[in-house]
N, C-alpha and C positions, 0 to 999 in steps of 0.2 A: 254614310254619315256626312253631314254638311259641315265643312270647316268654316269658322267665322273669320273671314278676311276683313280688313278695314273697309273695302268697298261694299261688301255684303252688309256689314254692320251699319253703314250709313244708309243704304237703301232700305233695310228693314226698319231702322229708326225713323226715317222720314215717312215711310209708308204707315207706320203706326200713329204718327203724331201730326202729319200734315192735315190741315183742315180748312174748311171755308172760313173766311175772315170774320164773320160775325157770329156764326153758330157754334163753332168749335166741334162740329160733327166730324166723324172719320172721313177721310178722303174717299173719292169714288173708286169703285173697283176698276181694274184694268180691262178696258174694252174699247172697241171702235164703235162709235155711235153716229148714225146718219142724222144730222140736224137739218138737212135740206137735201134736195136731189143732187147727188154728186158732191155734197159737202159733209165732211166728217170731222168729229171731235175724237181725239185719241186721249182717253182719260186714264189716270192711275199708273203712269210710268214712274216708279219711285214716287216722288211727290208731285209730279208734273202732269199737266195736260198739254197736248199739242193739237195739230189739226192738219188736214189736207183737203184739197179741192181737185176733183177729177174733171178735166176738160177734154175736148176733142183733140187738142194738140199736146196734151200731157198733164202732169200733176204739178200743182203748186203746194208746197209744204210750208207749214207755219210752226216754227221752232223745232228743235231737234233733240231735246233731252239733256241730262246733266253729265253724260260721259259717252265716249264712243260706243261702248257696248249697248247702251240704251238706244243710241241712234241706229245701230244696226238692227236691233230688235224692232224698233219702230218701222224702219224701212221694210223689214220682212213682213210686218203686219199690213203695210200699205200694199205690198205685192199680192197679198191674199185677196185684196179688193179689186186691184187693177194691175194689168201688165204694162200699162202705158208708162213712158219714161218720165222721170222727174225733170221738169223744166226750170222751176224756180224754187228757192228756199227763202222764206221771209223770216227775219229775226224780229221778235217783238221788243227785245232790248238785250243788253250785253251780258246779263248775269249768266254765270257758268251753267246753271241748271237749265238754261234755255238754248245755249249755243255750243256746249262742249261735245254734243253728239254730231256736230256738223260734218266732221271728217267722213262719216259714214255715207254722206250724200255727195261727196265730191266725185265728179265724173265728167267726161266730156259733154259739153252742151248744157250743164247745170250752172245757173247763175244765182248768186246770193244777193239779197236785197235788204237794206236797212236804212234807218235814218242817218243823216250825215254825221251826227254826233257819235254814233256807235264805234267807228274805227278809232276815234280819239280815246273813247272810254276803254276799249280793248288794250290800247297801248299804255294808258296812264293809270287806269284803275284795276286792271286785271290782276296785277301783283298785289294790290291792297285787298282784293277779294279773297286772296289766299287765306287771310285771317278769318274771314267768314266761313270758309270751308273747314278750317282747322277747328273753329269753335263747334261746328256741327259734326265733326268727325267724317267729313265727306271729301277730304282733299284727294285729288287725283290729277294726273298729268294728262292733258289733252292738247293736241295741236290747235293753234288759234287759226280760225278761218275768217278772213276779212271779206266784207261784201264787195261784189263786183259793181253793183249799182247802188247809189245813194240818192236821197231826195231831201228837200228842205222842209217845206210845209205840208205838201200833199202831192200825191201822184196817182195816176190810174194805169193799171195793167189791163190789157185786153188779151186774154189767152183762150184760144179755142171758143171764141164767142162769149166768154164770160167776162163781165166787168168786175174788177177788183180794185177798190180804192184804198189807198194807204193814207192815214192821217198821223201827223206828228202829235204826240201827247207828252205831257210831263206829269209825273205823279211820284212813283217810286224812283224812277231815273229820269234823266233829261233826254234820253234817246228812244223813248217808247214809240212804238208803232201800233196803231189800231188798224185792223184789217177788216174792211167793210165790204159786204156783198150786197149792193142795193136791190137787186132783183129778188134775192132770196131773203133779204132782211136779216142777215146773220152777221154778227160782229165778233171778232176775236180780240179780246182786250188785254192779253198778256197779264201782267201783274198790277194792273191799274187799281184793283180792289184790295191791295195788300194792306192789312190793318196795322202793319208795322211802319207804314209810310217810308218804305225803303228798308234795306237790311240794317238791323240795329247796330252793326259794327262797321258801317260804310258811310262815307261822306256824301249822303244823298237824301232825297225826300223833298218834294216840291208841292206844298199844300195848295198854293194858288193855282198852280198848273193842274193839279188834280181836279179842283173845282171846275176849271174851264173845260177840262176833258169830259167831265160828267155832263156839263151843259151841252157839249157837242154831241155826245151819245144820245142824250134825251131828244135833241133836235132831229136826229136821224130816225128815231122811233123804231128800233130794231125789235124783231120778234124773239130772237134768240141771242144770248150773250154767252160766249165761251171764255171762261177765265183760265189763266195760266196755272191755277191751283184751285182745288175745291170742286164742289158739285155744280154742274151746269144749272140744275133746277133751282138752286139757291142764289144764283147770280142774275139779277134783274135790274132794269132801270130803277125800279123803286128802291132796291137795296143800295145801289150806287148813290141815289139821291139822299137816302138816309145817311150814308157815310159822308156825303158832301155837306149836309146840314150840320152834322156833328163836328166835322173838320173846321168849318167856319166859326162855330161857337167856341171850340177849343182854342183856335188861333187868337180870338179876342180875349179870352180869359188868361191865356199865358202871357200875352203882351201886357195886360193890365198888371199881372203879378210881377213880371220882370220890371216894369216901370215903377213899381212900389218897392223894389229892392229885395223882394223875397228870394230865398235860395230855392234850389230844386225841391228839397224835401218839403218846405213850407208851401211851395206852389202846388205840389202834388196833393197835399192835404187840403188845400183851400178849394180845389176844383172837385166838386161833387155834382151828381146828376141833377139838372134843373127839373123843376116840376113839370114843365111842358114835355120833356122827354119821357118822364115816368108814365104819362098818359098814353104814349104811343109805343107799343111793343117793339116795333122795328127800330125806332130811335133809341129806346132803352137798351136793346141788344147791341146795337152798334156802338153806343156810348161805352158799354162795359168792355167791348172788344178793343176799342180804340184809345180809351183814356190814358192808360199807362204808357204805351209806346208813343202816342202822339205828344203827350206832355213832355216826355223825355226829349223827343226829337225837336219839338218847337222851342223848348227852353234853350237847347244848345244852338238853335238857329238864331235866337233873339239875344244871346249873350256873347260877350267877348271871351277871349282865352283866359283872362284873369278871373272872371266872376266878380261878384260884388263884395266879397269878404277879403280884406287885405291879409288876413292870417294865412290864407291859402295861395297867395301870389307866388311864393317860392317855397313849396313844402320841403321839409327836411327829408333826406334820403330814407327810403323805406327800411333799409336794414338798420340804420341808426335809430329811427323811431321804434322799430320793432324790438330792438335790443333794450331800449329804455323801458318800454311797456312790460317786457318780460321781467326786467329787473324789479320794477314796481310790484308786479304780480307775485314775485317769489321764484321766478325762473320759468323756463319753457315747460317743465313738468307740471307746474301749477296751472299754466294756461291750458295745457292739454287736459288736465283733470276737470277744469271748469267747463271746457268745451264739451266734454263727454256728458257732464251734468245737463248742460243746455240741450244737447241732442236728445237725451233721455226725456226731457220735458217737451220735446217737439219744437224747440226754438232753434231750428237748423241754420237759419241765416246768421244769427249771432254766433253759433258754434263755428260756422265756417270762417267768420271774420277773425275769431281767435286762433283757429287752426292755421289760417293763412299767415298770421304773425309767426307762429312756430315754424312753419316750413320756410318762411323767409329767413328766419334766424338760423335754422338748422335744416337745410334742404334734404339731408339724408335721414330724417326722423321717420322711420318706418311706421310707427304707431300713429303719428299725426297724419300721414298720407292715407293710412287705412281708415282713420276716423273721418277724413274728408270724403273718401269714397262712400262711406255709409251715409253721410249727411247729404251728399249730392244725390244719391239714389233715393233717399227718403223724400227730398224736395221734389224730385221728378215724379214720384209716385203719388205724393199726398198734397203737394202745393196747390193752393186754391188760385183760381183766376189766372192760370198759366196758359199762354198760347203754345202752339206746337214748337215754336223756336226755343222758348224757355226749356221745355221738356227735353228736346233733342240735345240742347247744349248741356243740360245738367247730366243726362245719361252719358254723354261723351266725356264730360269732366270726370264722372265716376270711373269710367273705364281707364282714363289716363292716370288717375290717382291709384288705381289698383296696380297698374304697371309700375308706377313710381315706388309703391310700397314693396312690390316684388323685387325691383332693382336694389332698393335699400337693404332688403333682407339678404340678398346675395352678397352685397358688399360687406355687410356685417359678419357674415359667416366665413369670410376668407381669412 
């Protein structure tokens, strides 16, 4: 019997819902794929893809997975392909799912390489990223491994006769590295093609930098692109150019809406697919994938901390507001009853908003937590136009609510 531990829960969850950015297809199966002579993509490790390059002088590894156990599994799979020692490990960016397996590669003679912004991000943003892990249910402790070598704009490694060029890029994060093999015409792009434009709960996302990075990649004319997530065959220069085109258009639309004083809800409603995108299946698919996360990100990038509505400059405390709403509704029991009606009608989001008021007013309300679990599970299963991040977060929220309901039940029985 397999026992469901938090780590196993996260790995299974991510493997079920990680997908290519535009297609929403299941992630690739776990395997080592030769993409050129001596150049390998390692796909399907939980939600991640990594890579490695075998040279006459040793192995160059690209990313290490989301936790030490995965790093060790990846290293063991490398050993099945070659017995040569690992010489370098390159980080494409600082996110935990790309660097937390690094401890498995620490050994005499191994040097870690990254952009010069990455050490700062590990120091200042790693703690914030814990929120991201918690939302997804993938929180784990892993030693932080800092790079031995950093670069600013670009640098070239020559290892065992192979030329490996590193280019700084900005898109999801400001410390991204593109790993380019000019002879083989293979490029490892990390999470440059992330349709969330950065983690939805982190202070990141650089649309202008993303567009510049796509232009750089187009100029290199690669034959094969290896993404940090998703299927290799679905990641092409054309798919990146489609995302770049959609990004530029959304940037202009959100700036216009913000300039007109529209709030986020009105901005989201105003931005619909333009006719020229409907005529191009690639642009249409990318627009559908990017619209919601990009509009959310761009709106927050283009507005201040107050927003444009003075009513919300200094909101009332949540408990005070919740108590008043419950009083007006006839009490927490009335809110709970209405939430159940909404859930029965399939209006899960509204149900959750009412239930959140109840659990704010009454944290030990077992029935409310149980109803939240059911609503989160239903959203994850049936919600339309959800990306893998939404689904993973909803399933993890359902698991937490089940635990809270159980804890509340134990307390009530004492």
